[in-house]
C-alpha positions, 0 to 999 in steps of 0.5 A, spaced: 484 233 405 484 236 412 490 237 415 488 233 421 483 228 420 480 224 425 484 218 428 478 214 430 474 212 424 468 211 428 465 205 424 459 201 427 462 194 425 469 195 427 470 200 433 478 200 434 479 202 426 484 207 427 489 212 423 496 212 425 497 218 421 500 225 425 504 222 430 511 226 430 518 223 430 524 225 434 526 228 428 520 233 427 517 229 421 510 226 422 507 219 420 502 220 413 495 221 414 490 216 411 496 211 409 497 206 415 491 204 419 490 199 425 483 195 426 479 190 430 477 185 425 473 187 418 468 182 418 462 186 421 462 192 417 456 195 416 454 197 408 455 204 411 462 202 414 464 199 407 462 206 404 467 209 409 472 204 408 472 204 400 473 211 400 480 211 404 483 207 398 485 201 402 488 196 397 491 191 402 489 188 409 494 184 413 490 179 418 494 177 424 488 172 426 489 165 427 486 160 422 480 158 426 479 166 427 479 167 420 474 162 418 469 164 423 469 171 421 471 172 413 471 178 409 472 180 402 472 187 399 473 188 392 480 191 389 483 189 396 488 184 397 488 180 403 495 178 406 494 172 412 499 173 417 497 168 422 499 168 429 494 163 433 491 166 440 495 163 445 492 166 451 486 163 450 489 156 450 492 158 456 486 160 459 482 154 457 488 150 460 488 153 467 480 152 467 481 145 465 485 144 471 480 146 475 484 152 478 482 159 479 482 164 473 484 171 476 485 177 473 492 177 476 493 170 472 490 173 466 495 179 466 500 174 467 498 170 461 497 177 457 505 179 458 507 172 456 503 172 450 507 179 448 513 176 450 512 170 445 510 175 440 517 177 440 520 171 441 516 166 436 512 170 431 518 175 428 517 171 421 510 174 421 512 181 423 518 181 418 513 179 412 509 185 414 515 189 413 516 186 407 510 188 404 510 195 407 517 196 403 514 193 397 509 198 396 506 205 399 499 203 398 494 205 403 493 199 408 490 196 414 493 191 419 488 187 424 487 181 428 480 180 432 480 185 437 485 190 434 489 190 441 494 185 442 497 182 435 495 189 432 498 193 438 505 190 437 505 191 430 503 198 430 509 199 436 514 196 431 512 200 425 512 206 429 518 205 432 521 203 425 519 210 423 522 214 429 516 215 433 518 216 441 516 211 445 511 215 449 507 216 443 507 209 441 505 207 448 499 212 448 497 210 441 497 203 444 493 205 450 487 208 445 484 201 445 481 202 452 478 208 449 475 206 443 474 198 443 467 195 444 468 189 448 464 183 446 458 180 450 461 175 455 460 167 452 463 164 458 460 164 465 466 162 468 470 168 466 469 174 471 468 181 470 475 182 472 478 177 468 474 180 462 476 187 463 484 184 463 482 180 457 479 185 452 483 191 454 490 193 454 495 195 460 502 198 459 505 192 462 503 188 456 507 192 451 512 193 456 513 186 457 514 185 449 520 191 450 523 187 456 524 181 451 526 185 446 532 188 450 534 182 454 534 177 448 536 181 442 539 187 445 534 193 444 529 195 438 534 197 433 538 190 433 531 186 433 528 190 427 535 189 424 536 182 426 530 179 426 525 183 422 530 184 416 529 192 417 536 195 418 538 202 417 537 202 409 530 199 410 528 204 415 530 210 411 526 207 406 520 206 410 521 214 413 521 216 406 515 213 404 511 213 410 513 220 413 512 227 411 514 234 413 510 237 419 505 242 417 508 249 419 
């Protein structure tokens, strides 16, 4: 295996399929390559994509999509165990509520909904992220975690994993923003949504993830306390994660 594999797998049917490997931690180690992957949903993989996917040795997937999302775009891979960790897409409900009330859905209003969504990840969806960490602690088999676009639910999950491993926050944010380089937005399905609103909806902004960090700090006293108190990832668990998912930086 090359010392620096490609971060983005360039799949035709999952444009946001990325490797978390290679990110350096504050103590000079790095995240293992070809072990932790993040992605948009996997139902659109082409036969060629499936060959690449199978070659990665992925044994488990963590699916943050809601019940309806999973039903409408199901997937199955031989030898891969699926773990549903459902977080319903509340931003869609919020947008529908605004439109149903006859109010204007602006880019600014959409950004506010996105920030609220990220705060809700912290305040209301901790059990799903705790389940994810439970799986990470039980096995070191290669995995991919994903939602529909691989940017919000998946983006916050990736931030939590990298934070737990000791990756600096600036690096965490750079990984988060890579969605804007790789993700291919779907065709617009609702004529009521302006191009400006769609740009907010299908891309990421630093302010979205910062809203989650603000909720972590204000409601739980910081990331260390949140990991330990809400996700059951205290010092011993974090040390185990680091032994399993980090490696020495090549000289």
